[in-house]
C-alpha positions as a Markdown table, in Angstrom:
| # | Residue | x | y | z |
|---|---|---|---|---|
| 1 | Unk | 1.9 | -11.7 | -21.8 |
| 2 | Unk | 2.8 | -7.9 | -22.0 |
| 3 | Unk | 3.6 | -6.5 | -18.4 |
| 4 | Unk | 3.6 | -2.9 | -17.4 |
| 5 | Unk | 5.2 | -1.7 | -14.2 |
| 6 | Unk | 3.2 | 1.1 | -12.8 |
| 7 | Unk | 4.9 | 3.6 | -10.3 |
| 8 | Unk | 3.1 | 6.5 | -8.7 |
| 9 | Unk | 5.7 | 8.9 | -7.4 |
| 10 | Unk | 5.9 | 12.1 | -5.2 |
| 11 | Unk | 9.1 | 13.9 | -4.3 |
| 12 | Unk | 11.3 | 10.9 | -3.9 |
| 13 | Unk | 13.7 | 11.4 | -6.7 |
| 14 | Unk | 16.7 | 9.8 | -5.2 |
| 15 | Unk | 14.7 | 6.5 | -4.2 |
| 16 | Unk | 13.0 | 6.4 | -7.5 |
| 17 | Unk | 16.3 | 6.4 | -9.2 |
| 18 | Unk | 17.3 | 3.3 | -7.2 |
| 19 | Unk | 14.0 | 1.5 | -8.0 |
| 20 | Unk | 14.5 | 2.3 | -11.6 |
| 21 | Unk | 18.1 | 0.6 | -11.7 |
| 22 | Unk | 16.4 | -2.4 | -9.8 |
| 23 | Unk | 13.8 | -2.7 | -12.7 |
| 24 | Unk | 16.3 | -2.8 | -15.5 |
| 25 | Unk | 18.1 | -5.7 | -13.6 |
| 26 | Unk | 15.1 | -8.0 | -13.4 |
| 27 | Unk | 15.3 | -11.6 | -14.4 |
| 28 | Unk | 12.0 | -11.2 | -16.2 |
| 29 | Unk | 11.9 | -7.7 | -17.8 |
| 30 | Unk | 8.7 | -5.8 | -18.1 |
| 31 | Unk | 7.6 | -4.6 | -21.5 |
| 32 | Unk | 7.1 | -1.2 | -20.3 |
| 33 | Unk | 7.5 | 1.3 | -17.2 |
| 34 | Unk | 4.9 | 3.9 | -16.6 |
| 35 | Unk | 5.9 | 6.6 | -14.1 |
| 36 | Unk | 3.4 | 9.3 | -13.0 |
| 37 | Unk | 4.5 | 12.0 | -11.0 |
| 38 | Unk | 2.2 | 13.8 | -8.6 |
| 39 | Unk | 4.3 | 16.7 | -8.1 |
| 40 | Unk | 3.1 | 19.6 | -10.5 |
| 41 | Unk | 6.6 | 20.8 | -10.7 |
| 42 | Unk | 7.8 | 17.5 | -12.2 |
| 43 | Unk | 10.5 | 16.7 | -9.6 |
| 44 | Unk | 10.9 | 13.3 | -11.0 |
| 45 | Unk | 11.4 | 14.3 | -14.6 |
| 46 | Unk | 15.2 | 14.5 | -14.4 |
| 47 | Unk | 15.7 | 11.2 | -12.9 |
| 48 | Unk | 13.4 | 9.6 | -15.4 |
| 49 | Unk | 15.0 | 11.3 | -18.3 |
| 50 | Unk | 18.5 | 10.2 | -17.1 |
| 51 | Unk | 17.2 | 6.8 | -17.0 |
| 52 | Unk | 15.7 | 7.0 | -20.4 |
| 53 | Unk | 19.0 | 8.3 | -21.8 |
| 54 | Unk | 20.8 | 4.9 | -20.4 |
| 55 | Unk | 18.5 | 3.1 | -22.9 |
| 56 | Unk | 16.8 | 0.6 | -20.6 |
| 57 | Unk | 15.8 | -2.4 | -22.1 |
| 58 | Unk | 11.9 | -1.6 | -22.0 |
| 59 | Unk | 9.6 | 1.2 | -23.0 |
| 60 | Unk | 9.4 | 4.1 | -20.7 |
| 61 | Unk | 6.5 | 6.5 | -20.2 |
| 62 | Unk | 6.4 | 9.6 | -17.8 |
| 63 | Unk | 3.8 | 12.0 | -17.0 |
| 64 | Unk | 2.9 | 14.5 | -14.5 |
| 65 | Unk | -0.6 | 14.5 | -12.6 |
| 66 | Unk | -0.5 | 18.0 | -11.0 |
| 67 | Unk | -3.7 | 17.6 | -8.8 |
| 68 | Unk | -2.6 | 16.2 | -5.5 |
| 69 | Unk | -4.3 | 12.8 | -5.3 |
| 70 | Unk | -3.0 | 9.4 | -5.2 |
| 71 | Unk | -6.2 | 8.0 | -6.7 |
| 72 | Unk | -5.8 | 10.0 | -9.6 |
| 73 | Unk | -2.1 | 9.5 | -10.0 |
| 74 | Unk | -2.6 | 5.7 | -9.9 |
| 75 | Unk | -5.5 | 6.3 | -12.5 |
| 76 | Unk | -3.1 | 7.8 | -14.9 |
| 77 | Unk | -0.6 | 5.1 | -14.6 |
| 78 | Unk | -3.4 | 2.6 | -15.6 |
| 79 | Unk | -4.5 | 4.9 | -18.4 |
| 80 | Unk | -0.9 | 5.0 | -19.7 |
| 81 | Unk | -0.1 | 1.3 | -19.4 |
| 82 | Unk | -0.8 | -1.0 | -22.4 |
| 83 | Unk | 0.2 | -4.6 | -20.6 |
| 84 | Unk | -2.1 | -7.2 | -20.2 |
| 85 | Unk | -0.7 | -7.4 | -16.7 |
| 86 | Unk | -0.1 | -4.4 | -14.5 |
| 87 | Unk | 2.5 | -4.6 | -11.7 |
| 88 | Unk | 2.4 | -2.1 | -9.1 |
| 89 | Unk | 5.4 | -1.1 | -6.7 |
| 90 | Unk | 5.8 | 2.0 | -4.6 |
| 91 | Unk | 8.6 | 4.6 | -5.4 |
| 92 | Unk | 10.3 | 4.1 | -2.2 |
| 93 | Unk | 10.8 | 0.3 | -2.6 |
| 94 | Unk | 13.6 | -1.9 | -3.7 |
| 95 | Unk | 13.0 | -4.8 | -6.1 |
| 96 | Unk | 15.3 | -7.9 | -6.0 |
| 97 | Unk | 16.2 | -9.4 | -9.4 |
| 98 | Unk | 13.7 | -12.2 | -9.1 |
| 99 | Unk | 10.7 | -9.9 | -8.0 |
| 100 | Unk | 8.7 | -9.5 | -11.3 |
| 101 | Unk | 9.6 | -13.3 | -12.5 |
| 102 | Unk | 8.2 | -14.6 | -8.9 |
| 103 | Unk | 5.0 | -12.5 | -9.1 |
| 104 | Unk | 4.1 | -13.8 | -12.6 |
| 105 | Unk | 5.0 | -17.3 | -11.8 |
| 106 | Unk | 2.6 | -17.1 | -8.9 |
| 107 | Unk | -0.2 | -16.0 | -11.2 |
| 108 | Unk | 0.3 | -19.4 | -13.1 |
| 109 | Unk | 0.8 | -21.6 | -10.2 |
| 110 | Unk | -2.5 | -20.5 | -8.3 |
| 111 | Unk | -4.5 | -19.6 | -11.4 |
| 112 | Unk | -4.9 | -16.1 | -10.1 |
| 113 | Unk | -6.1 | -12.8 | -11.5 |
| 114 | Unk | -3.7 | -10.9 | -9.0 |
| 115 | Unk | -1.0 | -11.4 | -6.8 |
| 116 | Unk | -0.1 | -9.7 | -3.5 |
| 117 | Unk | 3.4 | -10.2 | -1.9 |
| 118 | Unk | 5.1 | -9.0 | 1.0 |
| 119 | Unk | 6.9 | -5.6 | 1.6 |
| 120 | Unk | 9.7 | -6.1 | 4.3 |
| 121 | Unk | 10.7 | -2.9 | 5.9 |
| 122 | Unk | 14.4 | -2.1 | 6.4 |
| 123 | Unk | 14.8 | -0.2 | 9.6 |
| 124 | Unk | 18.1 | 2.0 | 9.8 |
| 125 | Unk | 20.6 | 0.5 | 12.1 |
| 126 | Unk | 20.8 | 3.6 | 14.2 |
| 127 | Unk | 17.1 | 4.1 | 14.7 |
| 128 | Unk | 16.0 | 4.4 | 18.2 |
| 129 | Unk | 16.1 | 1.1 | 20.2 |
| 130 | Unk | 12.3 | 1.2 | 21.0 |
| 131 | Unk | 11.8 | 1.4 | 17.2 |
| 132 | Unk | 13.8 | -1.5 | 16.6 |
| 133 | Unk | 12.6 | -3.7 | 19.2 |
| 134 | Unk | 9.0 | -2.9 | 18.4 |
| 135 | Unk | 8.9 | -4.2 | 14.6 |
| 136 | Unk | 6.1 | -1.7 | 14.0 |
| 137 | Unk | 6.6 | -1.4 | 10.4 |
| 138 | Unk | 6.1 | -5.1 | 9.8 |
| 139 | Unk | 3.3 | -6.1 | 7.6 |
| 140 | Unk | 1.2 | -9.5 | 8.2 |
| 141 | Unk | 2.3 | -12.6 | 6.1 |
| 142 | Unk | 0.3 | -15.4 | 4.8 |
| 143 | Unk | 1.1 | -18.8 | 3.2 |
| 144 | Unk | 1.8 | -18.6 | -0.6 |
| 145 | Unk | -1.4 | -19.6 | -2.4 |
| 146 | Unk | -3.7 | -18.2 | 0.2 |
| 147 | Unk | -6.7 | -16.3 | -1.0 |
| 148 | Unk | -6.3 | -12.7 | 0.5 |
| 149 | Unk | -8.9 | -11.7 | 3.1 |
| 150 | Unk | -10.6 | -8.5 | 2.2 |
| 151 | Unk | -9.5 | -6.7 | 5.1 |
| 152 | Unk | -5.8 | -7.5 | 4.0 |
| 153 | Unk | -6.0 | -5.8 | 0.5 |
| 154 | Unk | -3.3 | -3.3 | -0.1 |
| 155 | Unk | -1.1 | -1.9 | -2.7 |
| 156 | Unk | 2.7 | -1.6 | -2.6 |
| 157 | Unk | 3.7 | -5.0 | -4.0 |
| 158 | Unk | 1.2 | -6.8 | -6.5 |
| 159 | Unk | 0.4 | -7.6 | -10.1 |
| 160 | Unk | -3.2 | -7.6 | -11.5 |
| 161 | Unk | -4.7 | -8.8 | -14.7 |
| 162 | Unk | -5.3 | -5.5 | -16.7 |
| 163 | Unk | -8.7 | -6.1 | -18.2 |
| 164 | Unk | -10.6 | -6.5 | -15.0 |
| 165 | Unk | -9.0 | -3.4 | -13.7 |
| 166 | Unk | -9.7 | -1.3 | -16.7 |
| 167 | Unk | -13.4 | -2.5 | -16.4 |
| 168 | Unk | -14.0 | -0.8 | -12.9 |
| 169 | Unk | -15.0 | 2.9 | -12.9 |
| 170 | Unk | -11.9 | 5.1 | -12.1 |
| 171 | Unk | -10.5 | 2.5 | -11.7 |
| 172 | Unk | -9.4 | 4.1 | -8.4 |
| 173 | Unk | -11.9 | 6.0 | -6.7 |
| 174 | Unk | -10.9 | 9.8 | -6.5 |
| 175 | Unk | -13.4 | 10.5 | -3.7 |
| 176 | Unk | -10.6 | 9.3 | -1.4 |
| 177 | Unk | -8.8 | 12.5 | -2.4 |
| 178 | Unk | -5.8 | 12.6 | 0.2 |
| 179 | Unk | -7.2 | 9.7 | 2.4 |
| 180 | Unk | -5.8 | 6.3 | 2.3 |
| 181 | Unk | -8.0 | 3.5 | 1.3 |
| 182 | Unk | -8.3 | 3.9 | -2.5 |
| 183 | Unk | -6.1 | 0.7 | -3.1 |
| 184 | Unk | -8.2 | -1.5 | -0.9 |
| 185 | Unk | -11.3 | -0.3 | -2.3 |
| 186 | Unk | -10.3 | -1.2 | -5.9 |
| 187 | Unk | -9.1 | -4.7 | -4.8 |
| 188 | Unk | -12.4 | -5.4 | -3.1 |
| 189 | Unk | -14.3 | -4.2 | -6.1 |
| 190 | Unk | -12.3 | -6.5 | -8.3 |
| 191 | Unk | -13.0 | -9.5 | -5.8 |
| 192 | Unk | -16.6 | -8.7 | -6.0 |
| 193 | Unk | -16.6 | -9.0 | -9.6 |
| 194 | Unk | -15.0 | -12.3 | -9.5 |
| 195 | Unk | -11.3 | -11.8 | -9.4 |
| 196 | Unk | -9.1 | -14.4 | -7.5 |
| 197 | Unk | -6.3 | -12.5 | -5.7 |
| 198 | Unk | -3.8 | -14.7 | -3.8 |
| 199 | Unk | -0.7 | -14.3 | -1.8 |
| 200 | Unk | 2.8 | -15.1 | -2.5 |
| 201 | Unk | 5.6 | -15.1 | -0.1 |
| 202 | Unk | 8.4 | -15.4 | -2.7 |
| 203 | Unk | 8.0 | -12.3 | -4.6 |
| 204 | Unk | 9.4 | -9.9 | -1.8 |
| 205 | Unk | 10.3 | -6.2 | -2.0 |
| 206 | Unk | 12.1 | -4.2 | 0.5 |
| 207 | Unk | 11.1 | -0.8 | 1.9 |
| 208 | Unk | 13.9 | 1.3 | 3.6 |
| 209 | Unk | 12.0 | 3.0 | 6.3 |
| 210 | Unk | 12.4 | 6.9 | 6.0 |
| 211 | Unk | 13.8 | 8.8 | 9.0 |
| 212 | Unk | 10.8 | 11.0 | 9.0 |
| 213 | Unk | 8.7 | 8.0 | 9.8 |
| 214 | Unk | 10.9 | 7.0 | 12.7 |
| 215 | Unk | 8.5 | 8.5 | 15.4 |
| 216 | Unk | 5.7 | 7.8 | 17.6 |
| 217 | Unk | 3.7 | 10.6 | 16.1 |
| 218 | Unk | 4.0 | 8.9 | 12.5 |
| 219 | Unk | 3.1 | 5.6 | 13.9 |
| 220 | Unk | 0.0 | 6.8 | 15.6 |
| 221 | Unk | -1.2 | 8.6 | 12.5 |
| 222 | Unk | -0.7 | 5.6 | 10.3 |
| 223 | Unk | -2.6 | 3.4 | 12.8 |
| 224 | Unk | -5.4 | 6.0 | 13.1 |
| 225 | Unk | -5.8 | 6.0 | 9.3 |
| 226 | Unk | -5.8 | 2.5 | 9.1 |
| 227 | Unk | -8.4 | 2.2 | 11.8 |
| 228 | Unk | -10.5 | 4.6 | 9.8 |
| 229 | Unk | -10.1 | 2.7 | 6.6 |
| 230 | Unk | -11.4 | -0.4 | 8.2 |
| 231 | Unk | -14.3 | 0.9 | 9.8 |
| 232 | Unk | -15.5 | 2.7 | 6.7 |
| 233 | Unk | -15.3 | -0.4 | 4.8 |
| 234 | Unk | -16.9 | -2.4 | 7.4 |
| 235 | Unk | -19.9 | 0.1 | 7.8 |
| 236 | Unk | -20.4 | 0.3 | 4.1 |
| 237 | Unk | -20.6 | -3.5 | 3.9 |
| 238 | Unk | -17.5 | -4.1 | 2.0 |
| 239 | Unk | -16.5 | -6.8 | 4.2 |
| 240 | Unk | -20.0 | -8.4 | 4.1 |
| 241 | Unk | -23.5 | -7.4 | 5.0 |
| 242 | Unk | -23.7 | -5.4 | 8.5 |
| 243 | Unk | -26.9 | -5.1 | 10.5 |
| 244 | Unk | -27.6 | -2.0 | 12.7 |
| 245 | Unk | -26.8 | -4.1 | 15.7 |
| 246 | Unk | -23.4 | -5.0 | 14.3 |
| 247 | Unk | -22.7 | -1.4 | 13.8 |
| 248 | Unk | -23.5 | -0.8 | 17.5 |
| 249 | Unk | -21.3 | -3.6 | 18.5 |
| 250 | Unk | -18.4 | -2.1 | 16.2 |
| 251 | Unk | -18.7 | 1.2 | 17.9 |
| 252 | Unk | -18.8 | -0.4 | 21.4 |
| 253 | Unk | -16.0 | -2.8 | 20.8 |
| 254 | Unk | -13.8 | 0.0 | 19.3 |
| 255 | Unk | -14.6 | 2.2 | 22.5 |
| 256 | Unk | -13.9 | -0.5 | 25.0 |
| 257 | Unk | -10.4 | -1.4 | 23.1 |
| 258 | Unk | -9.4 | 2.1 | 23.0 |
| 259 | Unk | -10.0 | 2.6 | 26.7 |
| 260 | Unk | -8.3 | -0.6 | 27.6 |
| 261 | Unk | -5.2 | 0.0 | 25.3 |
| 262 | Unk | -4.9 | 3.6 | 26.8 |
| 263 | Unk | -4.7 | 2.2 | 30.4 |
| 264 | Unk | -2.3 | -0.5 | 29.3 |
| 265 | Unk | 0.0 | 1.9 | 27.7 |
| 266 | Unk | 0.6 | 3.7 | 30.8 |
| 267 | Unk | 1.0 | 0.6 | 32.9 |
| 268 | Unk | 3.5 | -1.1 | 30.5 |
| 269 | Unk | 5.6 | 2.0 | 30.1 |
| 270 | Unk | 8.0 | 0.8 | 32.8 |
| 271 | Unk | 8.5 | -2.5 | 31.0 |
| 272 | Unk | 9.8 | -0.6 | 27.8 |
| 273 | Unk | 9.0 | 2.1 | 25.6 |
| 274 | Unk | 8.1 | -0.4 | 22.7 |
| 275 | Unk | 5.3 | -1.9 | 24.9 |
| 276 | Unk | 3.8 | 1.2 | 25.6 |
| 277 | Unk | 4.0 | 2.4 | 22.0 |
| 278 | Unk | 2.3 | -0.7 | 20.8 |
| 279 | Unk | -0.8 | 0.0 | 23.1 |
| 280 | Unk | -0.7 | 3.5 | 22.1 |
| 281 | Unk | -0.9 | 2.4 | 18.4 |
| 282 | Unk | -3.9 | 0.2 | 19.4 |
| 283 | Unk | -5.7 | 2.9 | 21.0 |
| 284 | Unk | -5.2 | 5.2 | 18.0 |
| 285 | Unk | -6.4 | 2.4 | 15.5 |
| 286 | Unk | -9.5 | 2.2 | 17.7 |
| 287 | Unk | -9.9 | 6.1 | 17.9 |
| 288 | Unk | -9.7 | 6.0 | 14.2 |
| 289 | Unk | -12.8 | 3.4 | 14.0 |
| 290 | Unk | -14.7 | 5.7 | 16.4 |
| 291 | Unk | -14.1 | 8.9 | 14.4 |
| 292 | Unk | -15.7 | 7.3 | 11.3 |
| 293 | Unk | -19.0 | 7.3 | 13.2 |
| 294 | Unk | -19.2 | 11.1 | 13.6 |
| 295 | Unk | -17.8 | 11.8 | 9.9 |
| 296 | Unk | -14.2 | 12.9 | 10.5 |
| 297 | Unk | -11.8 | 11.8 | 7.7 |
| 298 | Unk | -8.0 | 11.9 | 8.3 |
| 299 | Unk | -6.3 | 13.0 | 5.1 |
| 300 | Unk | -3.2 | 10.8 | 5.5 |
| 301 | Unk | -1.5 | 12.1 | 2.2 |
| 302 | Unk | -1.9 | 16.0 | 3.0 |
């Protein structure tokens, strides 16, 4: 089985350099590595060429996608990749030596067309106490072998059978532009086409949390974006058919939850800033859901 590791990158040269070193030390080496730079200036080129000069034990492809778009950038990684399997990892993550071998083992163990796995945040030790206590960057976990629910579909750490991906139009939908959700959209389409995508707790990667993300503002923006993505997919029927009554209930429930969470944020502040922040994050997510009903789209990657 030929395996291509695909990386979309944007102005993270130092972190990309660390990830490239992780990949050359994998117990199961990929057949090729595809890096597509979404910076028109090609800021990742020097890192990639230095890595190429060190003669890595796999083929290396590098290209620039000058138009700012995570969907177009990921589309180019797929277009350049020749592998039967496509492994995707973000440019700011770190991959233990067992990462790729455990992902591929899970495809065999569970008879899967795709495997998602955990991204564990690494919060700096000197981060504000309320940030460390709140565990705001954690992702949900599932038992290994569980079929991933449609509302848990996301990229960051996964492997997919290449042929079904290449059959999809795009395969990532460029209409998402600078908004998030193009990853879940593709995975849902793959499932609708018959793909079996499961979870593996073993193939973990780590994501050092950037200092620019250690703020309540960033957390609120991320939750707003996630709320919008959920509502857009729910309303469009990606999670299952939705009736007019269910649309009304989604709006009413989101409005009620936003109001309640806002009140609880004020009331819980004396118990700790991390408690208040968690309720504010809930309020922001529900505001994101509501905003979909009047057509606003938050451009997370802008």
